[in-house]
N, CA, C and O of each residue as an XYZ file, in Angstrom:
644
protein
N     125.506    127.683     87.372
C     125.020    128.769     88.747
C     123.243    129.126     88.755
O     122.270    128.872     89.465
N     123.576    129.927     87.391
C     122.206    130.767     86.869
C     120.490    129.702     86.707
O     119.298    129.942     86.900
N     121.469    128.271     86.164
C     120.087    127.553     86.206
C     119.599    126.984     87.754
O     118.456    126.621     88.034
N     120.552    127.004     88.501
C     120.314    126.390     90.015
C     119.047    127.536     90.914
O     118.128    127.374     91.716
N     119.781    128.852     90.095
C     118.606    130.081     91.016
C     117.934    129.988     90.031
O     119.075    129.802     89.609
N     117.123    129.909     89.043
C     116.389    129.213     88.300
C     115.071    128.772     88.670
O     113.897    129.137     88.724
N     116.021    127.585     88.948
C     115.058    126.520     89.320
C     114.605    126.968     91.219
O     113.745    126.595     92.017
N     115.252    127.515     91.227
C     115.403    127.166     92.990
C     114.197    128.471     93.084
O     113.349    128.259     93.950
N     114.022    129.823     92.275
C     112.923    130.950     92.275
C     111.221    130.238     91.245
O     110.129    130.785     91.091
N     111.736    128.856     90.751
C     110.337    128.334     89.762
C     109.761    127.452     90.784
O     108.548    127.370     90.976
N     110.833    126.658     91.573
C     109.756    125.797     92.640
C     108.801    125.856     93.172
O     107.960    124.966     93.300
N     108.774    127.493     93.776
C     108.178    127.340     94.790
C     106.729    127.518     94.558
O     105.765    127.361     95.307
N     106.857    127.990     92.971
C     105.226    128.650     91.876
C     104.776    127.171     91.451
O     103.587    127.140     91.135
N     105.344    126.111     91.378
C     105.333    124.728     90.997
C     104.599    124.066     91.842
O     103.444    123.681     91.664
N     105.623    123.854     93.275
C     104.509    123.747     94.126
C     103.098    124.389     94.516
O     102.032    123.794     94.675
N     103.315    125.496     94.608
C     101.529    126.003     94.708
C     100.598    126.083     93.996
O      99.452    126.120     94.445
N     100.989    126.149     92.190
C      99.832    125.426     90.969
C      99.518    124.138     91.336
O      98.352    123.779     91.176
N     100.664    123.044     91.989
C     100.076    121.335     92.215
C      98.785    121.571     93.123
O      97.657    121.158     92.854
N      99.198    122.400     94.388
C      98.236    122.136     95.670
C      96.995    123.146     95.162
O      96.123    122.651     95.876
N      96.285    124.232     94.419
C      95.590    124.563     94.124
C      95.228    124.214     93.290
O      94.238    124.932     93.151
N      95.252    123.227     92.054
C      94.653    122.169     91.877
C      93.989    120.898     92.529
O      92.936    120.771     93.152
N      94.813    120.143     92.228
C      94.160    119.786     93.661
C      93.163    120.103     95.102
O      92.295    119.287     95.410
N      93.360    121.189     95.816
C      92.115    121.993     96.218
C      91.407    121.953     95.613
O      90.463    121.271     96.011
N      91.250    122.608     94.206
C      90.088    122.554     93.778
C      89.094    121.869     93.249
O      87.961    122.176     92.879
N      90.030    120.363     93.287
C      88.999    119.488     92.341
C      88.455    118.861     93.564
O      87.444    118.159     93.555
N      89.086    119.107     94.515
C      88.467    118.583     96.152
C      86.539    119.401     96.712
O      85.508    118.933     97.195
N      87.091    121.007     96.180
C      86.500    121.999     96.645
C      85.053    122.120     95.664
O      83.973    122.463     96.145
N      85.226    121.823     94.428
C      84.275    121.562     93.398
C      82.984    120.244     93.570
O      81.970    120.266     92.872
N      83.145    119.597     94.190
C      82.513    118.600     94.349
C      82.192    117.596     93.076
O      81.267    116.797     92.923
N      83.299    117.936     92.223
C      82.921    116.825     91.190
C      83.400    115.452     91.518
O      84.202    115.445     92.452
N      83.172    114.483     91.088
C      82.620    113.140     91.231
C      83.060    112.326     89.994
O      82.317    112.544     89.038
N      83.579    111.870     89.860
C      84.673    111.803     87.957
C      83.600    110.303     88.321
O      84.373    109.344     88.348
N      82.523    109.947     88.524
C      82.447    108.330     88.378
C      80.738    108.510     87.719
O      80.164    107.642     87.062
N      80.094    110.012     88.144
C      79.082    110.797     86.871
C      78.999    111.144     85.857
O      79.394    112.168     85.300
N      78.330    110.081     85.446
C      78.439    110.183     83.818
C      78.388    111.251     82.798
O      77.319    111.642     83.268
N      78.505    111.728     82.230
C      78.373    112.883     81.115
C      77.589    112.985     80.164
O      76.767    113.901     80.127
N      77.677    112.167     79.312
C      77.110    111.269     78.071
C      75.375    110.518     78.837
O      75.640    109.435     79.359
N      74.414    110.738     78.924
C      73.675    109.410     78.004
C      74.329    108.150     77.734
O      75.333    107.803     77.112
N      72.971    107.295     78.749
C      73.607    105.616     78.438
C      72.828    104.895     78.930
O      72.482    105.230     80.063
N      72.479    104.186     78.614
C      71.109    102.616     78.153
C      72.608    101.615     78.343
O      73.544    101.788     77.562
N      72.696    100.410     79.642
C      73.551     99.342     78.991
C      73.027     98.865     80.184
O      72.547     99.328     81.218
N      73.455     97.030     79.351
C      73.253     95.980     80.542
C      73.996     94.976     79.846
O      74.676     94.967     78.820
N      73.596     93.961     80.882
C      74.679     92.413     80.210
C      73.498     91.370     80.411
O      72.992     91.327     81.532
N      72.890     90.305     79.158
C      72.167     89.780     79.084
C      72.942     88.260     79.431
O      73.894     87.887     78.745
N      72.625     87.774     80.115
C      73.174     86.429     80.774
C      74.737     86.144     80.164
O      75.220     85.184     79.562
N      75.363     87.618     80.672
C      76.990     87.944     80.393
C      77.408     88.462     79.537
O      78.631     88.593     79.487
N      76.478     89.048     78.357
C      77.128     89.191     77.324
C      76.326     90.592     77.074
O      75.111     90.754     77.182
N      77.280     91.537     76.721
C      77.171     93.140     76.911
C      75.755     93.882     76.016
O      76.061     93.617     74.854
N      74.869     94.387     75.974
C      73.881     94.471     75.366
C      73.765     96.326     75.397
O      73.940     96.894     76.474
N      73.515     96.998     74.349
C      73.853     98.369     73.882
C      72.109     98.546     73.523
O      71.573     97.569     73.001
N      71.423     99.536     73.749
C      70.515     99.427     72.795
C      70.586    100.656     71.486
O      71.228    101.684     71.698
N      70.161    100.530     70.684
C      70.210    101.177     69.289
C      69.615    102.949     69.813
O      69.966    104.065     69.428
N      68.766    102.570     70.665
C      67.842    103.909     71.270
C      67.306    103.982     72.453
O      66.493    103.104     72.741
N      67.528    104.746     73.175
C      66.675    104.751     74.542
C      66.419    105.697     74.828
O      66.954    106.680     74.316
N      65.129    105.814     76.135
C      64.401    107.075     75.894
C      63.752    107.301     77.573
O      63.990    106.457     78.437
N      62.941    108.515     77.859
C      62.641    108.628     78.893
C      61.873    109.976     78.752
O      62.435    111.071     78.742
N      59.871    109.687     78.590
C      59.243    110.718     78.444
C      57.942    110.246     78.439
O      57.934    109.202     77.787
N      56.900    110.501     78.832
C      55.788    110.181     79.316
C      54.916    109.724     78.028
O      54.749    110.319     76.963
N      54.370    108.368     78.506
C      53.455    107.551     77.354
C      52.268    108.522     77.125
O      51.536    108.833     78.065
N      52.052    109.072     75.679
C      51.064    110.021     74.586
C      49.521    110.050     75.284
O      48.684    109.180     75.043
N      49.294    111.159     76.161
C      47.759    110.804     76.019
C      47.250    110.240     77.726
O      46.106    110.293     78.177
N      48.610    109.667     78.501
C      47.736    108.713     79.386
C      48.766    109.152     80.964
O      48.580    108.537     82.014
N      49.793    110.271     80.840
C      50.674    110.709     81.490
C      51.818    109.878     82.814
O      52.301    110.253     83.882
N      51.863    108.633     82.018
C      52.540    107.144     82.783
C      54.135    107.560     82.269
O      54.383    107.481     81.066
N      55.074    107.951     83.116
C      56.204    108.035     82.795
C      56.817    106.793     82.473
O      56.670    105.869     83.273
N      57.894    106.502     80.788
C      58.015    105.555     80.586
C      60.124    105.727     80.438
O      60.754    106.660     79.941
N      60.481    104.873     80.867
C      61.791    104.050     80.484
C      62.235    102.972     79.480
O      62.487    101.781     79.662
N      62.262    103.792     78.273
C      62.493    102.631     77.036
C      63.744    102.186     76.170
O      64.448    103.062     75.667
N      63.976    101.121     76.024
C      65.363    100.642     75.641
C      65.176    100.123     74.266
O      63.976    100.232     74.011
N      65.842     99.588     73.224
C      65.605     98.516     72.271
C      66.910     99.356     70.972
O      67.557    100.333     70.596
N      66.428     97.671     70.791
C      67.368     97.232     69.546
C      66.890     96.356     68.612
O      65.694     96.202     68.861
N      67.378     95.368     67.174
C      66.666     94.617     66.609
C      66.437     93.102     67.378
O      65.945     92.189     66.716
N      66.753     92.920     68.567
C      66.737     91.740     69.108
C      65.592     91.693     70.778
O      64.545     91.228     71.230
N      66.476     92.336     71.031
C      65.324     92.980     72.846
C      64.863     94.197     72.477
O      65.191     94.921     71.537
N      63.710     94.389     73.711
C      63.050     96.010     73.905
C      62.964     95.667     76.037
O      63.007     94.617     76.679
N      62.876     96.654     76.329
C      62.944     96.972     77.465
C      61.979     98.059     78.196
O      62.325     99.196     78.518
N      60.839     97.541     78.370
C      60.583     99.704     79.107
C      59.827     99.440     80.113
O      58.945     98.671     80.495
N      60.617    100.555     80.502
C      59.611    100.463     82.569
C      58.985    101.581     82.695
O      59.350    102.756     82.696
N      57.639    100.875     82.840
C      56.145    102.064     83.346
C      56.258    102.204     84.372
O      56.292    101.174     85.045
N      56.378    103.490     85.064
C      56.005    104.047     86.532
C      54.761    104.429     86.583
O      54.080    104.943     85.696
N      54.570    104.239     87.340
C      52.856    104.568     88.136
C      53.198    105.644     89.369
O      53.364    105.416     90.567
N      53.245    107.013     88.563
C      53.226    107.961     89.171
C      54.873    108.247     89.356
O      55.549    107.298     89.752
N      55.741    109.922     88.997
C      56.852    109.632     89.160
C      57.420    109.670     90.148
O      57.346    109.984     91.335
N      58.362    109.053     88.989
C      59.374    108.075     89.932
C      60.714    108.811     91.121
O      61.193    109.927     90.920
N      60.905    108.392     91.676
C      61.669    108.775     93.259
C      63.029    107.875     93.727
O      63.290    106.686     93.906
N      63.663    109.043     93.804
C      65.024    108.060     93.946
C      64.358    106.996     95.319
O      63.593    107.133     96.273
N      64.875    106.328     94.938
C      65.196    105.014     96.137
C      65.261    103.508     95.209
O      65.676    103.449     94.052
N      64.676    102.166     96.132
C      64.973    101.115     95.590
C      63.537    100.666     95.353
O      62.649    101.265     95.960
N      63.115     99.315     94.237
C      61.948     99.587     93.667
C      62.398     97.336     93.478
O      63.258     96.645     92.932
N      61.662     97.206     93.982
C      61.286     95.597     93.530
C      60.699     95.456     92.372
O      59.550     95.869     92.219
N      61.303     94.927     91.491
C      60.511     95.130     90.038
C      59.817     93.492     89.516
O      59.501     93.202     88.362
N      59.719     92.672     90.634
C      58.886     91.138     89.985
C      57.770     91.719     91.013
O      56.774     91.185     90.525
N      57.269     92.504     92.174
C      55.962     93.126     92.682
C      55.436     94.044     90.973
O      54.347     94.577     91.189
N      55.747     94.227     89.993
C      54.959     95.054     89.368
C      53.932     96.076     89.606
O      53.131     96.626     88.851
N      54.145     96.167     90.711
C      53.211     97.134     91.442
C      53.621     98.691     91.055
O      52.744     99.181     90.344
N      54.665     99.565     91.313
C      54.976    100.778     91.062
C      56.453    101.167     89.432
O      57.030    102.181     89.039
N      56.454     99.398     88.930
C      57.546     99.810     87.990
C      56.766     98.982     87.188
O      56.729     98.018     87.952
N      56.293     98.729     86.484
C      55.291     97.251     85.153
C      56.685     97.249     84.142
O      56.910     98.053     83.237
N      57.404     96.292     84.501
C      58.563     96.155     82.860
C      57.759     95.672     82.221
O      56.642     95.254     82.526
N      58.368     95.704     81.140
C      58.467     94.719     80.389
C      59.794     94.534     79.121
O      60.672     95.173     78.542
N      59.108     93.021     79.226
C      60.416     92.735     78.757
C      60.180     91.963     77.373
O      59.113     91.349     77.349
N      60.934     91.875     76.257
C      60.898     91.404     74.909
C      61.831     90.847     73.732
O      62.670     91.547     73.164
N      61.622     89.716     73.482
C      62.689     89.154     72.300
C      61.798     89.302     71.012
O      60.633     88.918     70.907
N      62.366     89.772     70.292
C      61.744     89.404     68.985
C      62.549     88.534     67.969
O      63.701     88.657     67.552
N      61.473     87.520     67.678
C      62.178     86.831     66.386
C      61.081     86.607     65.062
O      60.027     87.243     65.023
N      61.393     85.814     64.197
C      60.832     86.216     62.790
C      59.537     84.776     62.818
O      59.906     83.624     63.050
N      58.634     84.991     62.651
C      57.770     86.230     62.592
C      57.491     87.059     63.891
O      58.320     86.641     64.700
N      56.976     87.717     64.297
C      56.406     87.731     66.072
C      57.777     87.999     67.285
O      58.835     88.477     66.876
N      57.616     87.674     68.598
C      58.232     88.077     69.424
C      57.410     87.081     70.453
O      56.369     86.425     70.463
N      58.531     87.380     71.315
C      58.319     86.124     73.142
C      58.369     87.523     74.133
O      58.844     88.596     73.762
N      57.876     87.310     75.235
C      57.519     87.843     76.130
C      58.012     87.046     76.639
O      58.365     85.913     76.312
N      58.129     88.260     78.478
C      59.166     87.305     79.492
C      58.375     87.862     80.505
O      57.840     88.956     80.323
N      58.227     87.190     81.634
C      57.725     87.760     82.958
C      59.006     88.136     84.199
O      59.990     87.447     83.930
N      59.203     88.831     85.187
C      59.891     89.668     85.673
C      60.150     88.256     86.872
O      59.199     88.480     87.622
N      60.795     87.091     87.415
C      60.519     86.364     88.302
C      61.371     87.100     89.617
O      60.809     87.080     90.712
N      62.358     87.571     89.531
C      63.098     88.912     90.204
C      63.964     89.976     89.869
O      64.198     90.270     88.696
N      64.584     90.726     91.094
C      65.455     92.041     90.309
C      64.517     92.997     91.091
O      63.470     92.908     91.733
N      65.702     94.277     90.599
C      65.843     95.350     91.721
C      66.156     96.670     90.004
O      66.734     96.745     88.919
N      65.103     97.529     91.102
C      65.345     98.896     90.314
C      66.024    100.216     90.836
O      65.094    100.964     91.136
N      67.334    100.896     91.101
C      67.545    101.778     91.810
C      67.674    103.207     91.346
O      68.360    103.778     90.498
N      66.975    103.484     92.012
C      67.274    105.407     91.111
C      67.836    105.482     92.091
O      67.561    105.070     93.217
N      69.194    106.365     91.453
C      69.771    107.156     92.918
C      69.940    108.595     92.137
O      70.854    109.319     92.531
N      69.257    108.971     91.244
C      68.581    110.825     90.800
C      67.514    110.943     89.895
O      67.317    110.313     88.856
N      67.086    111.515     90.236
C      65.039    111.576     89.352
C      65.680    113.453     90.190
O      65.899    113.904     91.315
N      65.719    113.853     89.001
C      65.696    115.953     88.759
C      64.827    116.332     87.748
O      65.373    116.984     86.858
N      63.521    116.103     87.599
C      62.481    116.729     86.860
C      62.828    117.465     85.996
O      62.842    117.375     84.768
N      63.426    119.028     87.451
C      63.812    120.257     86.718
C      64.626    120.093     86.026
O      64.198    120.513     84.951
N      65.604    119.735     85.889
C      66.550    119.673     84.965
C      67.062    118.584     84.047
O      68.253    118.488     83.751
N      66.051    117.706     83.573
C      65.624    116.725     83.247
C      66.923    115.694     82.791
O      67.528    115.499     81.737
N      67.047    114.881     84.864
C      68.268    114.568     84.495
C      67.764    113.185     85.634
O      67.371    113.300     86.795
N      67.947    111.912     84.820
C      67.060    110.434     85.589
C      68.319    109.675     85.781
O      68.957    109.651     84.728
N      69.078    108.859     87.044
C      69.785    108.160     86.759
C      69.083    106.779     87.786
O      68.187    106.673     88.623
N      70.229    105.752     87.045
C      69.765    104.296     87.856
C      70.485    103.455     87.543
O      71.335    103.594     86.663
N      70.274    102.297     88.269
C      70.823    100.342     87.694
C      70.149     99.692     87.645
O      69.266    100.324     87.066
N      69.837     98.911     87.788
C      68.828     97.468     87.810
C      69.434     96.111     87.020
O      70.156     95.666     86.128
N      68.541     95.855     88.090
C      69.268     94.013     87.896
C      68.300     93.022     87.656
O      67.338     93.059     88.423
N      68.298     92.031     86.682
C      66.318     91.068     86.873
C      66.199     90.146     86.434
O      66.516     90.248     85.249
N      65.660     88.390     86.868
C      65.713     87.562     86.300
C      64.250     87.185     85.662
O      63.296     86.918     86.393
N      64.167     87.186     84.300
C      62.809     87.141     83.663
C      63.082     85.318     82.966
O      64.061     84.572     82.980
N      61.443     85.154     82.331
C      61.094     83.835     82.180
C      60.653     84.353     81.072
O      60.250     85.496     80.855
N      60.819     82.789     79.872
C      59.762     83.016     78.529
C      58.744     82.569     78.724
O      58.623     81.400     79.092
N      57.730     83.369     78.532
C      56.133     83.232     78.534
C      56.211     81.613     78.125
O      56.057     80.619     78.836
N      56.535     81.749     76.576
C      56.109     80.513     75.595
C      57.073     79.635     75.804
O      57.199     78.799     74.909
N      58.043     79.534     77.016
C      59.243     78.090     76.616
C      60.055     77.776     78.136
O      60.920     76.948     78.421
N      59.340     78.863     78.982
C      59.930     78.463     80.661
C      61.449     78.909     80.622
O      62.025     78.988     81.707
N      62.292     79.269     79.225
C      63.747     79.395     79.904
C      64.225     80.566     79.607
O      64.468     81.108     78.529
N      64.385     81.051     81.209
C      65.138     81.825     81.609
C      66.300     82.931     81.461
O      67.303     82.408     80.976
N      66.481     84.410     81.754
C      67.521     84.804     81.012
C      67.610     86.041     82.891
O      66.864     86.272     83.843
N      69.228     86.509     82.349
C      69.594     87.102     83.574
C      70.013     88.612     83.140
O      70.946     88.709     82.342
N      69.577     89.435     83.468
C      69.971     90.987     83.166
C      70.798     91.304     84.691
O      70.452     91.254     85.871
N      71.974     91.626     84.023
C      72.953     92.388     84.921
C      73.440     93.169     85.000
O      73.078     93.853     84.042
N      74.336     93.837     85.693
C      74.787     94.977     85.264
C      73.797     96.679     84.583
O      74.245     97.622     83.931
N      72.624     96.465     85.026
C      71.678     97.178     84.081
C      72.192     98.770     84.850
O      72.302     99.076     86.038
N      72.384     99.404     83.830
C      72.621    101.539     84.092
C      72.394    102.268     83.408
O      72.819    101.946     82.298
N      71.784    103.418     83.417
C      71.494    104.217     82.704
C      71.700    105.606     83.399
O      71.937    105.990     84.544
N      71.469    106.271     81.975
C      71.401    108.065     83.157
C      70.605    108.561     81.313
O      70.625    108.055     80.191
N      70.049    109.700     81.902
C      69.500    110.410     80.854
C      69.753    112.263     81.081
O      70.122    112.977     82.014
N      69.416    112.432     79.979
C      70.317    114.048     80.453
C      69.346    114.448     79.036
O      69.598    114.304     77.840
N      68.225    114.969     79.692
C      67.140    115.681     78.699
C      66.056    114.303     78.396
O      66.198    113.139     78.022
N      65.105    115.048     78.732
C      63.362    114.291     78.082
C      63.383    114.558     77.464
O      64.150    115.381     76.965
N      61.883    113.617     76.778
C      61.610    113.953     75.299
C      60.403    114.250     76.105
O      59.393    114.696     75.562
């Protein structure tokens, strides 16, 4: 009998505490889809590609903003004509965003031209150094005319260099 009374006494507190947790999650505008750690990733012809380093900064002496990612095989840079703003950009036009994509060979490298593609900037907050977006494109090798497809590109930069 004591056990039943104890459970009846504790039950309202359990219900209230569960309700408060749910309310706090809804009212804090927490979005679990938002990244908490910086990242840069994409797929090259369906295979995951993760850079060894990536950053966002102004090109020294030019004031041109640059988003850069590379590893020992590929380098991608997005050079912006002015401060990036939220919205969609056509990567094939090479007007607001100059896209450079290279594959390292031994010796030298191959340069690719962007045939089609899009960059979507969802967050650009210079005051808090936060930059987030996604991209995809098709690039043609300037040496042999072969093409590669970049899909599922995404980045989150928290802290500009």
